[in-house]
C-alpha positions as CSV (number, residue, x, y, z in Angstrom):
1,X,9.1,0.4,51.3
2,X,11.6,3.2,50.6
3,X,10.0,5.2,46.9
4,X,13.8,4.7,45.7
5,X,13.1,0.8,46.4
6,X,10.1,0.8,45.0
7,X,11.5,3.0,41.7
8,X,14.2,0.4,41.8
9,X,12.0,-3.1,42.2
10,X,10.0,-1.8,38.9
11,X,12.9,-1.0,36.6
12,X,14.4,-4.6,37.6
13,X,10.9,-6.4,37.5
14,X,10.4,-8.8,34.2
15,X,9.1,-6.8,31.9
16,X,5.8,-9.2,31.1
17,X,5.0,-9.4,35.2
18,X,4.7,-5.7,35.0
19,X,2.9,-5.4,31.8
20,X,0.2,-7.6,33.4
21,X,0.0,-5.6,36.6
22,X,-0.3,-2.3,34.9
23,X,-3.1,-3.8,32.2
24,X,-0.9,-4.1,29.6
25,X,-0.4,-8.0,28.9
26,X,-3.2,-10.1,29.0
27,X,-4.3,-13.8,29.3
28,X,-3.7,-15.3,25.9
29,X,-7.6,-16.9,25.6
30,X,-8.2,-13.2,26.4
31,X,-6.9,-11.4,23.4
32,X,-7.4,-14.3,21.3
33,X,-11.2,-13.6,21.7
34,X,-10.8,-10.3,21.0
35,X,-8.6,-10.8,17.9
36,X,-11.2,-13.0,16.7
37,X,-14.5,-10.2,17.2
38,X,-12.3,-8.2,15.3
39,X,-11.9,-10.7,12.4
40,X,-15.6,-11.1,12.8
41,X,-16.2,-7.7,12.0
42,X,-14.4,-6.8,9.4
43,X,-15.1,-9.9,7.4
44,X,-19.1,-9.3,7.5
45,X,-18.2,-5.1,7.4
46,X,-15.1,-4.6,5.0
47,X,-16.7,-6.0,2.2
48,X,-19.7,-3.8,1.9
49,X,-17.6,-0.5,2.9
50,X,-14.9,-1.3,0.0
51,X,-17.8,-2.2,-2.5
52,X,-19.5,0.6,-1.6
53,X,-16.5,2.9,-2.2
54,X,-15.5,0.7,-5.7
55,X,-18.0,-1.4,-7.0
56,X,-16.1,-4.7,-6.8
57,X,-16.1,-7.8,-4.1
58,X,-14.2,-8.9,-2.4
59,X,-14.1,-11.8,0.5
60,X,-12.4,-11.3,3.7
61,X,-11.8,-13.5,6.4
62,X,-9.5,-13.6,9.6
63,X,-6.6,-15.8,9.9
64,X,-5.6,-16.0,13.6
65,X,-3.9,-13.3,15.8
66,X,0.2,-13.3,17.1
67,X,0.8,-12.0,20.6
68,X,4.8,-10.3,21.4
69,X,6.0,-7.1,21.7
70,X,5.1,-4.6,19.4
71,X,8.4,-3.8,17.3
72,X,8.8,-8.0,16.8
73,X,4.9,-7.8,15.2
74,X,5.7,-5.2,12.9
75,X,9.6,-7.4,11.5
76,X,7.6,-10.7,11.7
77,X,5.1,-9.1,8.6
78,X,5.9,-10.0,4.8
79,X,8.2,-7.4,3.3
80,X,5.6,-7.0,0.1
81,X,3.7,-4.9,1.8
82,X,2.8,-1.0,3.0
83,X,1.9,0.1,6.5
84,X,0.7,3.1,8.2
85,X,1.0,4.2,11.8
86,X,-2.2,5.4,13.0
87,X,-4.1,7.3,16.1
88,X,-6.9,7.4,17.9
89,X,-8.3,10.3,20.0
90,X,-8.9,8.6,23.7
91,X,-8.4,4.3,22.5
92,X,-4.3,4.1,21.4
93,X,-1.6,6.4,20.1
94,X,0.2,3.5,18.1
95,X,-1.6,1.5,16.2
96,X,-0.3,0.1,12.7
97,X,-1.6,-1.0,9.6
98,X,-0.4,-3.1,7.2
99,X,-2.0,-4.1,3.2
100,X,-0.3,-6.2,1.2
101,X,0.9,-5.0,-1.9
102,X,-0.6,-7.5,-4.5
103,X,-4.3,-6.0,-2.5
104,X,-3.3,-2.6,-3.7
105,X,-1.6,-3.4,-7.3
106,X,-4.9,-5.7,-8.3
107,X,-7.7,-3.2,-7.1
108,X,-5.8,-0.6,-9.1
109,X,-5.9,-2.6,-12.4
110,X,-9.5,-3.0,-11.3
111,X,-10.6,0.7,-11.0
112,X,-8.4,1.1,-14.5
113,X,-10.7,-1.2,-16.2
114,X,-8.7,-3.7,-16.7
115,X,-10.9,-7.2,-17.1
116,X,-10.7,-9.5,-14.2
117,X,-9.8,-12.8,-16.3
118,X,-6.5,-10.9,-18.0
119,X,-4.8,-9.2,-14.0
120,X,-2.5,-12.3,-13.3
121,X,-1.0,-12.5,-9.8
122,X,1.4,-9.7,-9.0
123,X,4.7,-10.1,-8.6
124,X,6.5,-8.9,-5.4
125,X,7.7,-5.1,-5.7
126,X,7.3,-1.5,-3.9
127,X,3.9,0.3,-5.0
128,X,4.3,3.3,-7.5
129,X,3.2,7.0,-6.7
130,X,-0.2,5.9,-8.0
131,X,-1.1,3.1,-6.0
132,X,0.6,4.4,-2.7
133,X,-2.2,7.6,-3.1
134,X,-5.2,4.6,-3.5
135,X,-3.2,2.5,-0.1
136,X,-4.0,5.6,1.6
137,X,-7.6,5.1,0.4
138,X,-7.2,1.3,1.9
139,X,-6.0,2.5,4.9
140,X,-8.1,5.0,5.4
141,X,-11.2,2.7,5.0
142,X,-9.6,-0.3,7.5
143,X,-9.0,2.5,10.3
144,X,-12.7,4.3,9.6
145,X,-14.6,0.5,10.5
146,X,-11.5,0.2,13.5
147,X,-13.2,3.4,15.3
148,X,-17.1,2.0,13.9
149,X,-15.8,-1.1,16.4
150,X,-14.8,-0.2,19.1
151,X,-16.5,3.2,19.5
152,X,-13.6,4.8,21.9
153,X,-15.6,8.3,23.4
154,X,-15.2,11.7,21.9
155,X,-16.7,10.2,18.3
156,X,-12.1,11.5,16.9
157,X,-11.6,10.7,13.6
158,X,-8.7,8.4,13.3
159,X,-5.2,9.9,12.5
160,X,-2.6,8.3,9.7
161,X,0.4,9.0,8.6
162,X,1.6,8.8,4.8
163,X,1.4,5.2,3.5
164,X,5.2,3.6,3.5
165,X,6.6,0.6,2.4
166,X,7.2,-2.0,5.3
167,X,11.8,-2.0,4.5
168,X,11.2,1.9,4.8
169,X,9.6,1.5,8.1
170,X,11.9,4.0,10.8
171,X,12.4,2.1,13.8
172,X,12.2,3.5,17.0
173,X,14.9,4.0,19.6
174,X,16.8,1.1,21.2
175,X,16.0,2.4,24.9
176,X,12.4,3.3,24.3
177,X,9.8,0.4,26.0
178,X,8.5,-1.3,23.7
179,X,5.0,-3.2,24.2
180,X,3.1,-6.2,24.5
181,X,0.4,-6.3,20.8
182,X,-0.9,-8.3,18.9
183,X,-1.7,-8.8,15.3
184,X,-5.4,-8.9,14.3
185,X,-4.8,-10.8,10.3
186,X,-6.7,-10.7,7.8
187,X,-6.8,-12.6,4.2
188,X,-8.5,-10.5,1.4
189,X,-9.7,-11.7,-1.9
190,X,-10.0,-9.6,-5.4
191,X,-10.8,-11.7,-8.1
192,X,-8.6,-14.5,-7.4
193,X,-5.8,-13.0,-6.0
194,X,-5.5,-13.3,-2.1
195,X,-3.5,-10.5,-0.2
196,X,-3.3,-9.6,3.7
197,X,-3.8,-7.0,6.2
198,X,-3.6,-6.4,9.3
199,X,-4.0,-4.3,12.2
200,X,-1.0,-4.3,15.2
201,X,-3.0,-2.7,18.3
202,X,-1.3,-2.7,21.9
203,X,-2.7,-4.9,24.6
204,X,-3.1,-1.6,26.9
205,X,-5.8,-0.7,24.4
206,X,-7.4,-3.6,23.4
207,X,-7.9,-4.9,26.7
208,X,-9.9,-2.4,28.2
209,X,-12.3,-3.0,24.8
210,X,-15.6,-3.5,24.3
211,X,-15.4,-4.5,20.7
212,X,-18.8,-4.2,19.0
213,X,-20.6,-4.1,15.8
214,X,-20.7,-1.1,13.6
215,X,-24.4,0.0,12.6
216,X,-25.2,-1.4,8.9
217,X,-25.7,1.8,6.2
218,X,-26.9,1.7,3.0
219,X,-24.9,3.2,0.8
220,X,-24.3,3.6,-3.3
221,X,-22.8,0.3,-5.0
222,X,-20.6,2.8,-6.5
223,X,-18.5,6.0,-5.0
224,X,-17.7,8.4,-7.9
225,X,-15.9,10.0,-5.9
226,X,-13.3,7.3,-4.7
227,X,-13.1,6.5,-8.4
228,X,-12.7,10.3,-9.9
229,X,-9.9,10.8,-7.3
230,X,-8.3,7.9,-8.8
231,X,-8.5,9.1,-12.6
232,X,-7.1,12.8,-11.3
233,X,-4.1,11.4,-9.7
234,X,-3.3,9.0,-12.5
235,X,-4.0,12.3,-15.1
236,X,-1.8,14.1,-13.0
237,X,1.3,11.5,-12.4
238,X,4.2,12.4,-14.2
239,X,5.8,9.6,-16.6
240,X,9.4,9.3,-17.9
241,X,10.1,9.0,-21.7
242,X,12.4,7.6,-23.4
243,X,12.9,8.2,-27.4
244,X,14.6,5.6,-29.4
245,X,16.7,6.0,-32.7
246,X,17.4,2.8,-35.4
247,X,21.5,3.7,-36.6
248,X,22.6,2.4,-39.9
249,X,23.9,-1.5,-39.2
250,X,27.1,-1.2,-38.8
251,X,30.1,-4.4,-38.5
252,X,31.4,-5.6,-34.9
253,X,34.5,-4.4,-36.9
254,X,33.9,-1.1,-37.8
255,X,32.0,-0.8,-34.2
256,X,34.9,-1.3,-32.4
257,X,37.3,1.4,-34.5
258,X,34.9,3.9,-34.1
259,X,36.6,6.6,-31.4
260,X,35.2,10.1,-30.4
261,X,34.1,12.2,-32.8
262,X,33.7,9.3,-35.0
263,X,30.0,9.8,-36.4
264,X,27.0,7.0,-36.7
265,X,24.4,8.1,-40.3
266,X,20.4,7.0,-38.3
267,X,19.5,4.5,-40.9
268,X,16.5,6.4,-41.8
269,X,17.3,8.7,-45.5
270,X,14.1,10.6,-45.0
271,X,11.5,12.0,-42.1
272,X,13.4,9.8,-39.1
273,X,11.2,7.4,-36.6
274,X,11.4,7.9,-33.9
275,X,10.0,4.8,-31.5
276,X,8.8,6.7,-28.2
277,X,8.3,4.2,-24.7
278,X,7.4,4.9,-21.5
279,X,8.6,1.7,-18.6
280,X,9.2,-0.4,-21.3
281,X,6.3,0.4,-23.7
282,X,5.6,1.8,-26.8
283,X,3.6,4.5,-26.9
284,X,3.9,6.9,-29.9
285,X,5.7,6.5,-33.4
286,X,7.4,10.1,-33.4
287,X,9.2,11.5,-36.0
288,X,12.6,13.1,-35.9
289,X,13.2,17.2,-35.7
290,X,14.9,20.3,-34.8
291,X,13.1,23.7,-33.2
292,X,15.4,26.6,-33.1
293,X,18.2,25.1,-30.5
294,X,15.9,22.5,-29.2
295,X,15.8,19.2,-31.2
296,X,12.7,17.7,-30.4
297,X,10.1,14.7,-31.7
298,X,6.9,14.9,-33.8
299,X,4.3,12.7,-32.6
300,X,2.6,10.7,-35.7
301,X,1.0,7.7,-34.3
302,X,-0.1,6.2,-31.2
303,X,1.1,2.6,-30.9
304,X,-2.0,1.8,-27.8
305,X,-5.0,2.5,-26.9
306,X,-5.7,5.2,-23.8
307,X,-6.6,2.7,-21.6
308,X,-3.7,0.3,-22.5
309,X,-1.3,2.8,-21.7
310,X,-3.2,3.8,-18.2
311,X,-2.6,0.0,-17.0
312,X,0.8,-0.2,-17.7
313,X,2.2,2.9,-16.7
314,X,0.6,2.1,-13.3
315,X,2.6,-1.0,-12.7
């Protein structure tokens, strides 16, 4: 067979058959067994990793695996998830890790001191900037367990992209060949709130892997660096404030006739009360005034405790 004929056969060969011949697609039973091995490791070791970092108890369970083209597996994930792209040198350059937003939101509330009984099931929403920072730390821990389980030659650390929303994912070009992969799906429960995380791994890497349990390490019950990092990020975050001033009551007849240049007096005749809020939560009672050429407000009283304020602003 000439080189041109061999090349033509390779291009026209069924992609699944070609992948099987080149080690990119395995028997479903073998792939499922490998995924189950990863599930056992995450179920056993990931709760200890989070416990050592946060002092919180979580439960992790294996939900099963999905097999197919990598991009299709990512498309099938819940849209209420945040993702990172990851590489692990000498193992795979095309890993995707996804985590449910509800877990990150619930974890953030716990780290900010909310009582477990006050935390409710989070609404489906995108993560805030600070929650994305926390997500990055969670993804780092997920990837470290993966690194320990596959024991890639060279002892290299995983490399992760910045976390991004599922809907913000940039799809690869249509002409780029997709890989067969497996999605390893896990449940993760914190204070009764159940969420999920997934690892989407090319079968090229999966099929050549001998999964081994990480060596357990005795660690402190809570990592001060982790919580200090969260606290520092919270303090450095920018928050948009809004000021509300009550105006004099007017009839609908008067309001309907207002025109440019008309004046509406403040309701208060003395010091004008201003209510300052952020994210629809009232923060301060202020008085309205002026400093030089700038209008301003002066804080007179607070509406909430520091803890209540921070927890609300993170939502």
